[in-house]
C-alpha positions in Angstrom: 10.0 1.9 -4.2 8.2 -1.3 -4.9 5.1 -1.9 -7.1 2.2 -3.1 -5.0 0.7 -6.4 -6.2 -2.3 -6.7 -3.8 -4.0 -5.1 -0.9 -6.3 -6.4 1.9 -8.6 -4.7 4.3 -7.7 -5.2 7.9 -9.5 -4.2 11.1 -8.0 -0.7 11.4 -6.3 -0.2 8.0 -5.0 -1.8 4.9 -2.0 -4.2 4.3 -0.2 -4.0 1.0 1.8 -6.8 -0.6 4.7 -6.7 -3.1 7.4 -9.1 -4.3 11.0 -8.4 -3.5 13.7 -10.7 -4.9 11.1 -13.5 -5.3 9.9 -13.1 -1.7 6.4 -11.9 -0.8 6.6 -8.9 1.6 3.9 -6.7 3.2 3.4 -3.6 5.2 0.3 -2.2 6.9 -1.0 1.3 7.0 -3.8 2.5 9.4 -6.6 4.7 8.1 -5.1 7.8 9.7 -1.8 7.3 7.8 -3.8 6.9 4.6 -5.7 10.1 5.2 -2.5 12.0 6.0 -1.0 10.7 2.7 -4.2 11.6 0.8 -4.6 8.0 -0.3 -8.2 6.9 -1.0 -8.5 3.6 0.9 -11.3 2.2 -1.4 -9.2 2.9 -4.5 -6.2 1.2 -2.9 -8.3 -1.9 -2.2 -9.8 -1.9 -5.7 -6.7 -0.9 -7.7 -3.6 -1.8 -5.7 -1.4 -2.0 -8.8 -1.9 1.7 -9.3 0.3 2.4 -6.2 3.9 2.0 -5.1 5.2 1.6 -1.6 8.3 3.3 -0.2 9.2 1.0 2.7 12.1 3.2 4.0 9.7 6.2 4.4 6.6 4.1 5.2 4.7 5.9 2.4 2.4 5.0 -0.5 2.6 6.8 -3.8 0.2 6.9 -6.7 1.8 5.8 -10.0 1.7 8.4 -12.7 
């Protein structure tokens, strides 16, 4: 799992960004996926560093 460094609103969802071995990576999630994962889209946009991304499972997780 990677720590999210930033997020950006897109037309039909949110794209999250993280750094992996010095390279900037990103993955997008549509609003339906966020709802299914019980992720608050506004919170993800305002506090992206409070989340982690599991790229293998295409999931977001709230940090404890």
